[in-house]
Each structure stands twice: as C-alpha cells, then as structure tokens.
Phi, psi and omega in degrees: 000130180251134178242124179251130177239150176297159187266045169221158183047044190297316182298316180296318179294317180300318180300307188288328175297318181292322179298311185287313185279320184267298185293319184273316184262340179073032183262148173270141179205162175243127186263137174230145179247123182220167177277066180251165181272327187231173172281141177228132175242117185246120181278167181298332180279001178093345179292151191226140172245124177253121174256113183294139176271120178238018184221291189296328179296337178280344180228068190290337180281148181304130178066006179296333183290343184283076181211136183300334180295343181271001172275127181302145176282329182213144179251128176271161177240142183224170179232148169201175186287351187252359182271156181265340178257166180296322177230152176234139181288130179251091181290311175231133177116198183226173180276010181299134173209115183237130176245118175262111187277355177290143183287133354287147180291137179229131172249130175248117184253124182279341177283122177282083184301321185287313179292323180295319178290321178300319178301314184285314188287321184278343182059034177296340174305320184285340177283320184271334177267113188271009177298132181217155176266190186293343177258017180061035178255147172287120186274152181304319186295343179272352186277153177299321182297318179292315183297331183249016169062042171229022175296336181272010182234134175282076191299326179294320176298325177294318177299316183296319179293322176297316178301315180296318180297324177292319179295322177297317179300325181280352173098030178298139182263346180287155176266144176286147177305134179275135181229160175229134176300136178206156172265135171247104187264118184236151184220112176281119181265079178293321179228121180297315178219155179281321183251088182266348181199169177298326179297321178297318180301311180297317182299314182294315182295320178293322178294323177302317184278316188266321183269305181278340181051048185235106175294326180298314179294321179300313180295320180298316181288327174300319179295318177300318182294315183292325181270357181057039175247097183292131184294340179268355179275072182249016186299313180295321177300312182297321179290323177301313182295318179299315182295331179296329179257010172080027178232167176251142179278153171251124178250116183264113187275135183245135174196167180226142177286349177273123182300327181292327184264345186290130180240352181236105183282172186304316184300312184289321178299315181294321180298314180292315181301317181295321179297317182291315181296324182299328181265004174080017175268180193249149176250146178217183188249133178236086188303157181292168191308318185264007185276355185293337178228025182225099185298316182298318178293319178305311182291318182299313179295318182297314181295325178300312180294316182299323178293327180287315187266347178071037182207140176284137180252128185233359179224163177162202184205146179288143177294137181063014184056033177286122188212127182237123180275131353262011190303312186297314178301320182292324176299314180295321177297311181296332179275004178060037174283151182273312176210151178243153176222050180268342192286078173207160181265141171283123178101341181219118176277151181150209189244083180301320178263004178075011186222149172247018174249147170294144179207160179287136177287171180215129176271110185292340181269316176279346179061046181233137172287139184262155171285334179299134174261148174250125171256098186302132177283126184257316186228128175238138185307311186286354179260359180286125178248326180211116188302326181299327178297313180294324178295326177290325175300317181297320179297321178296320180293322176302323182297333180252009181053047184260194181252130172264099178272118183244135172252117175229113183293146173298337183268007185267012176244162176059028178234174180291339181278302178238088179261009179237132178276350185294330179298311182296313183294326178294320180301308188274005173257002183293000000 
C-alpha cells in the first residue's frame, strides 16, 4: 500500500498518517512525498482513496497552523455509507463523498480525516487557546468538542473506522490490528491514609462540625478512629474488585520533595507500596502539583518516591490533571516514562483526545513524535454526574474494542461524596 502526502507540514503529516494507519489499524504502507493537493492511498490492486486536504495546505509554512484563528468556529455533522455512527463530526473538510466505480475504483473523501485527528490527538488547540481555570488547566468548556457536543464521542476512532471501511471497499488485503476491549483501572493516591497523625484526627473532626456541619460525618469518623479502620485504606478492596474482572490495578503514588507540600511520609508510602506489590498489582507516579511544567521538580519528587519504595516508576498521571501542551509530555519523555494518563478533563468525563486507544505523543513545537504513550483518561470518579452517561461512554468504547481508563481515588469511598461502592462496581461490570 502506497501513501502519498503533500510536500508541506511533512513531519505533522507523517506523524498522523503513522498513528492512524500503523498504530491504530496495524497496516503496512510505503510513504511518498509529492507536490500533490490531497492525500492519496493506493492499494496493490490499483484502487485509490483520496482524502481531501482542508487544513495544512492553507498553512504551508512550518508551525504556521498554530494560531487560534485556525480552530473551527462550528463543527458540522455528516453521513455517508462508511461511517459507524449516524452522524460524524467534520472538524476539517466537507461531507463530500464520491465513488468512481470505473476501474480502478476511486473514492474521494471530503472529510480531512488526518488533520481532524491531528487536531484532537496532539491537543494543539490547548496551546493556542489560552483559556485556563484556577489551576492553570485548559477547561473542557473551552474545547471545540464540548462546544459542539462531541466530547462524549471517540471521534478519532470514528474517523479510523470510516477510513478502514473505505479501504475494505477498495479491496485491501491486509488484516486490521486485532484488539480486545479492556478496563485500565487506576487509582491516584493523593493521601495514603486520612488519619496520619493526632493533628489529622482533630482537623477532620472539627471540619465535620464547623465546616460541613454534619453530625453524621462526625459520628462516622469517630467510628473509624475507634475501630482503627482508616477510610482511605481501601487498597485491598480495590485490588479485590480488579481481580474479580481479571485485571491488575495501577496505584499512582503522590508525594513532594517540599516539606510544606508533602502529605505522605516515608512510612506510609512504603507501607502502601509493599501491600500493593505483595498482591502483584502495579505502582506508578503521581507528580506533585507544580511538577507538570517543571522537569527538575518532576525528577526530584520521582526519585524521592522511588528511593522510599525501592522501585523505578515508569507510568502515571499528573496531580489535579495539570497538563500543559507540549511541556508536560516532553517532561515525561525526557524522564523516560513509558506512558501517561493525564489526558482527561476535570469536571467532564469523555474523550479529551478523541480516542480510546493508546497512542504516541507529539511535541508540536519540536515537531517530533515521542516514545511516550498516552492512555487517555475517560472516566474520573469526581467528574461523574449521571452514571448512565458514563455507561454510554463504555458502550462506545466497546464498539471500538478500546480501553476504558478509569480513575478512582482510594480516598473516594466512605466519604460524604462517594459513600457507596456500588457506583464503582457498576461501572466495571458494564
């Protein structure tokens, strides 16, 4: 199979073609760069797929596309014989689809699948749109997906399936990569235990009475203290549930090299780490609040935890989901991390990157594909507003045999927010 790309924005085009055709579909291809107007995919039988370019040709100079004016104001939805959903989001391009049945057969697709996928996966939108919340995060409500009501859809997977269906129609002989639907259960350990000292006990009880004004919470915490059952010590429960569905949990440990910010001392971190390792589950890194754009701090905190637990950490997620394009990915790359799972919105569950597949990151400024993989975060406990919504997200992921990455904190049980375990168990039994 030969793939021809136009001779501008070559690095960006090479990246997204490789993600869709190789990483997502598992296809072999030979790339050629020519002075053409559109993308062309030519099969061995001579049949051809033309994907019209509606983006990069308008910004032919390197990095010229990085401008907020290049984000669409509105996204149209279209239908054709090759899509898996009733409507498909058209970020760049048109609903045009022409099939010429004369030999060789040619399909001309007006949806710029490659530029639209590049927009979602690289998150260059977040680099040019400077809207931020109080934690300096790009908020869901500022995103094109939220504004146009497709945050709940893995739009890149939809593009890929449409692409595959067109290639099948044209007679491709290669097999698509085989995938299996799975849950990736992750737990950010912001606090190892709720009652780490006598000072903690007094603080929590006073907050129950004065801040929360809840006698019920006060009594509940008194009971935890008297029975010596810490409400955040849910590690065995979480591992039990994971093992019931045949997976291992990832516990991302949080600590800070700054004494003022540190909430998890050496003793408690080691105690929790040993419990998790003993049962064969996985440990990861949950960097401190300010480490998302500070490489030295990232490394300092990481080494501190690794020295305590006696294990190298290569996977994890940023604290508070603080993520800066492309700085955070590059920090993780430079630290030789294997995968990150920060790419989700605080307050809104869904598909921030438009995908339910793991994929290689891309630094939009250095214009380099990264070794670092991103496992997009789909569902977070504190962002659940209506369980049926999350169950529908899982159904969409099942349709593409993707990964449901769930973040459920060890501290999210036995509290006024999530005092029922049935929510978590219902999710992963879907």
